C-alpha positions in Angstrom: -32.7 -10.5 -43.9 -34.4 -7.4 -42.0 -34.4 -7.5 -37.9 -32.5 -6.0 -34.8 -30.4 -7.7 -32.1 -30.3 -6.2 -29.1 -27.0 -6.0 -27.0 -26.6 -4.2 -23.2 -24.5 -1.2 -23.5 -23.9 -0.4 -19.5 -27.9 0.1 -19.3 -28.8 1.0 -23.0 -30.1 -1.4 -25.8 -28.4 -1.0 -28.5 -29.8 -2.0 -32.1 -28.7 -2.2 -35.7 -31.0 -3.0 -38.7 -29.9 -5.8 -40.5 -30.8 -4.3 -44.1 -27.6 -2.2 -43.5 -24.7 -4.5 -43.0 -24.6 -6.3 -45.9 -22.2 -9.5 -46.9 -18.5 -9.5 -44.8 -15.5 -11.1 -45.1 -15.0 -13.6 -42.6 -11.8 -15.1 -44.6 -9.4 -14.1 -46.6 -8.0 -15.0 -50.1 -5.1 -16.5 -48.4 -7.0 -18.9 -46.4 -6.8 -16.9 -43.2 -9.4 -16.8 -40.7 -10.3 -12.6 -39.6 -10.8 -11.7 -36.6 -15.0 -11.6 -36.7 -14.7 -15.3 -37.1 -11.5 -16.6 -34.8 -12.9 -14.2 -31.4 -16.7 -15.9 -32.0 -15.7 -19.8 -32.6 -13.4 -19.2 -29.4 -15.4 -17.8 -27.2 -18.2 -20.4 -28.2 -16.1 -23.2 -28.0 -14.6 -21.9 -24.3 -18.4 -22.2 -23.2 -18.3 -18.3 -22.9 -22.2 -16.9 -21.2 -21.0 -13.5 -21.2 -18.9 -11.5 -23.5 -17.8 -7.7 -21.4 -15.9 -5.6 -23.3 -14.8 -2.1 -24.7 -18.0 -0.4 -26.4 -15.4 0.2 -29.3 -16.1 -3.7 -30.1 -19.5 -2.8 -30.1 -19.5 -2.8 -34.1 -18.1 -6.2 -34.3 -20.7 -7.7 -32.0 -23.5 -7.8 -34.7 -21.3 -9.5 -37.2 -20.4 -12.2 -34.5 -23.7 -12.4 -33.2 -24.6 -13.3 -37.3 -21.6 -16.1 -37.3 -22.8 -17.2 -33.7 -26.5 -17.9 -35.5 -25.0 -19.5 -38.5 -23.1 -21.9 -36.5 -25.3 -22.9 -34.7 -23.8 -22.0 -31.4 -25.3 -20.5 -28.4 -25.6 -16.8 -27.7 -24.0 -15.1 -25.3 -24.7 -12.3 -23.3 -22.8 -9.1 -24.8 -21.9 -6.0 -22.5 -20.1 -3.0 -23.2 -17.8 -0.7 -21.1 -16.3 2.5 -21.5 -12.8 2.7 -22.3 -10.3 3.4 -19.1 -8.9 6.6 -19.9 -5.1 8.6 -19.2 -5.3 11.3 -16.9 -6.0 13.6 -19.4 -9.0 12.1 -20.0 -7.5 10.7 -23.9 -7.6 7.4 -25.1 -4.7 5.1 -22.9 -1.6 4.3 -24.5 2.0 3.9 -24.5 2.4 7.4 -24.5 1.4 6.9 -20.8 3.3 4.9 -19.2 2.9 0.5 -18.9 -0.3 -0.7 -20.2 0.4 -4.1 -21.0 0.1 -6.6 -18.5 3.6 -7.7 -18.6 4.6 -4.7 -17.7 3.0 -4.3 -14.9 4.6 -7.6 -13.4 7.8 -6.6 -14.4 7.5 -3.4 -12.4 6.4 -5.0 -9.4 2.9 -5.1 -9.1 0.9 -8.0 -8.0 -2.0 -10.2 -10.2 -4.2 -9.9 -7.3 -4.0 -6.4 -7.2 -3.9 -5.7 -10.7 -7.3 -7.1 -10.3 -9.1 -5.1 -7.8 -8.0 -2.0 -9.2 -9.0 -2.5 -12.3 -12.3 -4.1 -11.7 -12.5 -0.7 -9.3 -12.9 1.7 -12.5 -16.4 2.3 -13.5 -17.2 0.0 -10.4 -18.1 0.0 -7.2 -20.4 -2.8 -4.7 -22.1 0.3 -2.9 -20.0 1.1 -0.1 -16.4 2.5 0.6 -14.8 -0.1 0.2 -11.7 -0.6 -2.4 -10.0 -3.5 -1.2 -11.5 -7.2 -2.9 -9.5 -10.3 -2.7 -10.4 -11.6 -5.8 -13.1 -14.3 -4.1 -14.6 -11.3 -2.6 -15.1 -10.1 -6.4 -16.6 -12.6 -7.6 -19.4 -12.6 -5.1 -20.2 -9.0 -5.2 -19.6 -7.8 -8.8 -22.9 -7.2 -10.8 -22.7 -6.1 -14.5 -25.4 -3.3 -13.4 -23.2 -1.5 -11.7 -20.6 -0.4 -14.0 -20.4 3.0 -14.8 -21.1 4.7 -18.3 -18.8 6.9 -18.2 -14.9 6.4 -18.5 -13.1 5.7 -15.2 -9.2 7.5 -15.1 -6.1 5.2 -14.9 -4.2 6.7 -11.3 -1.1 5.2 -11.7 -0.8 6.4 -7.6 -4.2 4.4 -6.5 -2.7 1.7 -8.3 0.6 2.0 -6.1 -1.8 2.5 -2.5 -4.1 -1.0 -3.8 -0.2 -2.9 -5.0 0.7 -2.1 -1.1 -3.2 -3.4 0.4 -2.6 -6.4 -1.1 1.3 -7.3 -0.2 0.7 -6.4 3.4 -2.4 -8.7 3.3 -0.1 -11.9 2.2 0.8 -14.4 5.0 3.9 -13.3 6.4 5.4 -16.6 5.5 4.3 -15.3 1.4 5.6 -12.3 1.7 8.9 -13.2 3.2 9.4 -15.7 0.3 8.6 -13.0 -2.4 10.6 -10.5 -1.3 13.5 -12.6 -0.1 13.6 -14.4 -3.4 13.6 -10.6 -5.3 16.9 -9.4 -2.8 18.6 -13.2 -4.1 17.8 -12.5 -8.1 18.9 -8.5 -7.6 22.3 -9.6 -5.9 21.4 -7.9 -3.0 21.8 -10.9 -0.9 23.2 -14.2 -1.2 20.5 -16.1 0.1 16.3 -15.4 -0.2 15.6 -16.8 3.0 17.1 -17.1 7.2 16.5 -15.1 10.2 17.7 -12.2 8.6 15.8 -11.8 5.9 12.9 -12.6 7.8 13.3 -10.1 10.3 14.3 -7.8 7.4 10.7 -8.5 5.5 8.7 -8.1 8.2 10.4 -4.7 10.0 10.2 -2.8 6.3 7.1 -4.1 4.6 4.8 -1.1 6.0 6.8 0.8 3.7 7.1 -1.4 0.6 4.5 -0.7 -1.8 6.0 -2.3 -4.8 7.8 -5.8 -5.1 10.5 -3.9 -6.7 10.9 -1.4 -4.1 12.1 -4.0 -1.9 15.7 -3.5 -3.0 16.1 -0.3 -2.2 14.3 -0.2 1.3 17.1 -2.6 2.0 19.7 -1.0 0.8 18.9 2.4 3.0 18.8 0.5 5.8 21.9 -1.3 5.2 23.7 1.9 4.1 21.9 4.2 7.1 24.9 5.7 8.7 24.0 4.4 12.7 27.7 4.2 13.7 28.4 7.8 12.4 24.9 8.9 14.1 25.3 7.4 17.6 28.9 8.9 17.5 28.0 12.6 16.7 29.2 15.2 19.0 24.8 15.8 19.5 24.5 12.4 20.7 28.0 12.8 22.3 26.8 16.2 24.1 23.3 14.7 24.9 24.7 11.7 26.8 23.6 8.8 24.7 27.1 7.4 24.5 30.4 8.5 26.5 32.4 10.3 24.5 32.6 11.0 20.8 35.0 8.3 18.3 36.4 9.2 15.4 35.2 7.2 12.2 
């Protein structure tokens, strides 16, 4: 069978001559289906209309398109975007640090902050705005504004973004998240109450990651207020009536 299939790749069109494809395997001899067959059936049965993935999957697309056609499934739109790169412009990998969603969750990142940051890797709404709620991203995102060049993963920017989303949370939700963290790590025995509420509201501007919160609270609780206020300098300045030995 000869012909061409065209797929979106940024703003480019990609074509294949079907004569060069040949036959390909969709099921192994042990009865286990291969990736291209599985992902096609999975996407089709979930009624996926737009398949957006990394450019390294471009060679798989033709085979999947043929499977769609053979099985009589509606053909989705395909888009292939550039890879996320490490600061040295190599492919992002485990040697550069956390790369899985689970790892970032364990480090104290919020899902909404991760979605916001990842959406900005190679995309923008045409303004200087970088903070988006999920609802705003759904409203603003268009595939035509995705860049063809690879985006650099900046962990410092991600941390900043997480802090913005953390402080954007309603006070009650923020207090519940951080209070639970303090109890889970053993720094406090209770996750709620007046002390927790006031401590969270006092310290929130210095917290970018949920996991930072116990260190920030520990620094506050261990600060030598008494020694400072009774030091000779404060006594000389008249802040206290006389120096007190601690």
